[in-house]
RODREN-438527 format. One record per residue: x, y, z of N, C-alpha, C in turn; residue in three letters; residue number from 1. Coordinates in steps of 0.1 Angstrom, whole numbers. Layout:
   n.X   n.Y   n.Z  ca.X  ca.Y  ca.Z   c.X   c.Y   c.Z res   n
     X     Y     Z     X     Y     Z     X     Y     Z ALA NUM
...
//
This chain:
   n.X   n.Y   n.Z  ca.X  ca.Y  ca.Z   c.X   c.Y   c.Z res   n
   380  -103  -205   369  -109  -212   365   -99  -224 UNK   1
   362  -105  -235   359   -97  -247   345   -92  -246 UNK   2
   342   -81  -253   329   -75  -253   319   -85  -259 UNK   3
   323   -93  -268   314  -103  -274   309  -113  -264 UNK   4
   319  -118  -256   315  -127  -245   306  -121  -235 UNK   5
   309  -109  -231   301  -101  -221   287  -100  -227 UNK   6
   285   -96  -240   272   -94  -246   265  -107  -246 UNK   7
   272  -118  -249   265  -131  -250   260  -135  -236 UNK   8
   268  -133  -226   264  -136  -212   252  -128  -208 UNK   9
   252  -115  -212   241  -106  -209   228  -110  -216 UNK  10
   229  -114  -229   217  -118  -236   211  -131  -232 UNK  11
   219  -140  -227   214  -153  -222   206  -151  -209 UNK  12
   210  -143  -200   203  -141  -187   207  -128  -181 UNK  13
   200  -117  -186   205  -104  -181   204  -102  -166 UNK  14
   194  -108  -159   192  -106  -145   204  -112  -138 UNK  15
   207  -125  -141   218  -132  -135   232  -125  -138 UNK  16
   233  -120  -150   246  -113  -154   248  -101  -145 UNK  17
   238   -93  -144   240   -81  -136   241   -84  -121 UNK  18
   234   -94  -116   236   -99  -102   250  -103  -100 UNK  19
   256  -111  -109   269  -115  -108   279  -104  -107 UNK  20
   278   -95  -117   288   -84  -117   287   -74  -106 UNK  21
   275   -72  -101   273   -62   -90   275   -68   -76 UNK  22
   275   -82   -75   277   -87   -61   291   -93   -59 UNK  23
   299   -94   -70   313   -99   -69   322   -87   -65 UNK  24
   330   -90   -55   338   -79   -49   352   -77   -57 UNK  25
   354   -86   -66   367   -85   -73   367   -73   -82 UNK  26
   379   -67   -84   380   -55   -93   378   -59  -107 UNK  27
   381   -71  -111   380   -76  -125   365   -74  -129 UNK  28
   356   -77  -121   342   -76  -125   337   -61  -126 UNK  29
   343   -53  -117   340   -39  -117   345   -33  -131 UNK  30
   357   -37  -134   362   -32  -147   354   -37  -159 UNK  31
   350   -50  -158   341   -56  -168   328   -48  -169 UNK  32
   323   -44  -158   310   -36  -158   312   -22  -165 UNK  33
   323   -16  -161   326    -3  -166   328    -4  -182 UNK  34
   335   -14  -186   338   -16  -200   325   -18  -207 UNK  35
   316   -27  -202   303   -29  -208   295   -17  -210 UNK  36
   294    -9  -199   286     4  -200   292    13  -210 UNK  37
   305    15  -211   312    24  -220   309    19  -235 UNK  38
   311     6  -237   309     0  -251   294     0  -255 UNK  39
   285     0  -245   271     0  -249   266    14  -252 UNK  40
   274    24  -249   270    37  -252   259    43  -243 UNK  41
   259    38  -231   249    42  -221   253    56  -216 UNK  42
   244    65  -217   247    79  -213   244    81  -198 UNK  43
   250    91  -192   248    95  -178   235   102  -177 UNK  44
   228    99  -165   215   105  -163   217   120  -160 UNK  45
   208   128  -165   208   143  -162   204   145  -147 UNK  46
   207   156  -142   203   159  -128   188   158  -126 UNK  47
   180   163  -136   166   162  -136   161   148  -135 UNK  48
   166   139  -144   162   125  -144   166   118  -131 UNK  49
   178   122  -125   182   116  -113   172   120  -102 UNK  50
   168   132  -102   158   137   -92   145   130   -93 UNK  51
   140   128  -105   127   122  -108   128   107  -103 UNK  52
   139   100  -106   140    86  -102   142    84   -87 UNK  53
   147    94   -80   150    92   -66   139    98   -57 UNK  54
   130   105   -62   119   111   -54   110   100   -49 UNK  55
   103   102   -37    94    92   -32    82    91   -41 UNK  56
    75    79   -41    63    78   -49    52    85   -42 UNK  57
    43    91   -50    31    98   -44    20    87   -41 UNK  58
    11    91   -33     0    82   -30    -8    79   -43 UNK  59
   -10    89   -51   -17    87   -64   -10    77   -73 UNK  60
     4    78   -74    11    69   -82     9    54   -77 UNK  61
    10    52   -64     8    39   -58    -6    34   -61 UNK  62
   -16    42   -59   -30    38   -61   -32    35   -75 UNK  63
   -27    43   -85   -29    40   -99   -22    26  -102 UNK  64
   -10    24   -98    -3    11  -101   -11    -1   -95 UNK  65
   -16     0   -83   -23   -11   -77   -36   -14   -84 UNK  66
   -43    -4   -87   -56    -6   -94   -55   -10  -108 UNK  67
   -43    -9  -114   -41   -14  -128   -38   -29  -128 UNK  68
   -35   -34  -117   -31   -49  -116   -44   -57  -117 UNK  69
   -43   -69  -123   -54   -78  -123   -53   -85  -109 UNK  70
   -64   -84  -102   -64   -89   -88   -63  -104   -86 UNK  71
   -65  -111   -97   -65  -126   -95   -52  -132  -100 UNK  72
   -42  -124  -104   -30  -129  -110   -20  -133   -99 UNK  73
    -9  -138  -103     1  -144   -94     4  -135   -82 UNK  74
     7  -141   -70    10  -132   -58    23  -126   -59 UNK  75
    24  -115   -52    37  -108   -52    47  -114   -42 UNK  76
    58  -108   -39    68  -114   -31    63  -117   -17 UNK  77
    53  -110   -12    47  -112     1    37  -124     1 UNK  78
    34  -130   -10    25  -141   -11    11  -137   -13 UNK  79
     7  -125   -13    -6  -120   -15    -9  -115   -29 UNK  80
   -21  -119   -35   -24  -114   -48   -28   -99   -47 UNK  81
   -28   -92   -58   -32   -78   -58   -46   -75   -52 UNK  82
   -56   -84   -53   -69   -82   -48   -69   -81   -33 UNK  83
   -59   -86   -26   -59   -86   -12   -58   -71    -7 UNK  84
   -51   -63   -15   -49   -49   -11   -60   -40   -16 UNK  85
//
């Protein structure tokens, strides 16, 4: 598949595109994913960035995020709006 086709599929629905390429077990899609990442110029994460992204959330980070939400907005995946918490 050409990079132009891959890019068009990505731009139409990025969530579905990545879901498809990461859930398909065929080697063709894995190669397609590698090719896309290489052509997109995505750089590898540094050890520091990897550490930051993998560390557990602190209580303060969770509290800050929850209190920034509008309590009356759409419910989350559990069905409860933010004001419930």
